[in-house]
N, C-alpha and C positions, 0 to 999 in steps of 0.2 A: 568723735559718740559717728558709728555711723551710724548714716538710715538705713531701712530696714524697706525690705520690694514687700508690696499686694499679697503677694503666695506665702513669701516669706512669714511675714504678721498674722496671715489664716492660721497658717500651721502655728504658732509662739501661742496665737491666743486660743486654740486649739488644749494644745495641749498645756498651759496654763488652765485650761479648762477641763483634765480631764476626759477628753468625748474620745483621744483615738488612744489604741491599746487596751480598753480598760471597757469592759463583760458588756452586755445593755444592759439597762434595767431592768429585774422584773420585780411582781408583783405580791408574787411567794412569797412563804414565809420561811420560816425554820421549819414549822412542824407539816408544813404540807409539803416538800417535798422529798421528808423521811416517809409519809405516809406513801409517796410514789416507787419508796421503794423496795426489793425483793433480797429478802436471801435466803441464801439457794445455803445452804447444810451437803456437803459432798464427802458417802468415805467408798475408798474403795472397799475391795475383802476381797485375798485370797480360798478359793474356800475350794475343797478334797475332799474326797468320798473319806477315806482312809480315817477312825480313826486320828485320833493328836485337840491339840490346842484350837481351844475358840474363846476371843478375844474378852472377856468383860463389855468393852462393848458391845457386841454383836451377839447379843440375850434372845434381846429383840426378833434383830433378823433370821435370831436361827431359829425362833418358832414361824415367823413365817416360811420360810424352807424347810418347814421342817418333809411337806414330799417327799423332797434332794433325796438324804439324808445326809446329810450334807456331814462332815465329823472335824469340822475342821475345817475352820473362821478363823483366818488372821486380816487384820487389817492393813491395809500397807502405804493407804493415803489418808489421810483429814483434809480434805480445802473448806469450803466461805468462804461462799463471793454476795457481794451489797452489788447491785443490780439497778440500773432505773427501768422503767419498760422501752425493749427499742434498744434492750441496749444485752453484745451475747458474755454471756460466759465459756471461758474454752478449761476441758483438764482436759488434763493429757494422759495416758497409761501407760502403767510399767511396759508395754507388750509391742508399743507406740502408735497407733490406736486415739484418736482425738472423740472427746465426745464434750458436742456446740449445744450448748445452752441457750433461751429467749425467751426471757416471761415478754407477752405479748398484752391480756391485760385480764377486768376478773370483772367474769357475767357471771351473774347467779353466784354472787360469793367463790365459785371461782378460779382460779389463776389459769384462763393457756397459756403451752409452754410449747415448744420450734422445741424435741429436742432432734438432732443426729450423732446415729453413732456413725459413719464410712460402714455402705457391705455390709452393715446387720440394721440394723433403721433409721428410718428418716418419720419422721409421727410429730402428730400436734394430742397436745395432752392434755385433761383439765385434771383441776390440782386440789388440795381442797390446802391452808393453814397448816400445816405441823405434825403433814399428815407422810409420810414415809412411799416413795419409790420407788422402784426395785428395775435396774435395767440388765436385757440381757449378760449370758455369760460367755464371754469372748474368753475363749481357750487359751495357757496363758500355764505353763508344765507340769504337774500333773497337775491340776482339778484348771480351778474358773477362774476369771477376773469377777467380782459384778458391784454392781455401781448401784451402791441406792443413794437417792436425795432426798431430801428436809425442804419443798419454801417454808420461807414462815412472812407473808403479810399483810399487813390490813386492810379491812376492808373497807368503802366508804360509804363513809355520812352519806346516807340519807334522808334529812330534813322535817321533817315532821307537820303535821301542821298539827297540831299542838303543842312539839315541842317548846316554840317558840314565837313571845307572839312577834304581830307586826306594827310597831309604833305611826305607822300608818292608818291601822284605823281604830278607832274609840268604841268604848263598852259606855255605850249607853244603855241605861238603866233604867226600865221601863216600871214603870209601878201602878 
């Protein structure tokens, strides 16, 4: 049997205890982690002025785009992203551009998200959970590419004074 040096013994002890290579301990529960995720559903639609096919999934979008008189709305791509705050999503458009979006925070019941389409758009948006946002019309073929984004997120819970009694306080009946 060979004796180990103090450095080797320290590494062996750390491995045995699971210290090296393990992620740091977190106090977050699974429920708290999922509350901090933002689900972003995206849809890239090819729109043309000429009369033609309107995909069934584009009916709501068609109503919103009514003033522009698009006769053809065809879904080119659909993707869904689950992003943590500070984590960016990237959507590659068929014509080569990239749409980048980054959820920043939720303030006053609105999601603040940075959205960038190089050469077209670079802005911070305030978005409501479940309500879609239409992003620009990039020319593509005989029409335009339209990006439709719908974020879904949970609002942070605000503790109410009446919601839970404080276990450190005792009620005293007055007679």
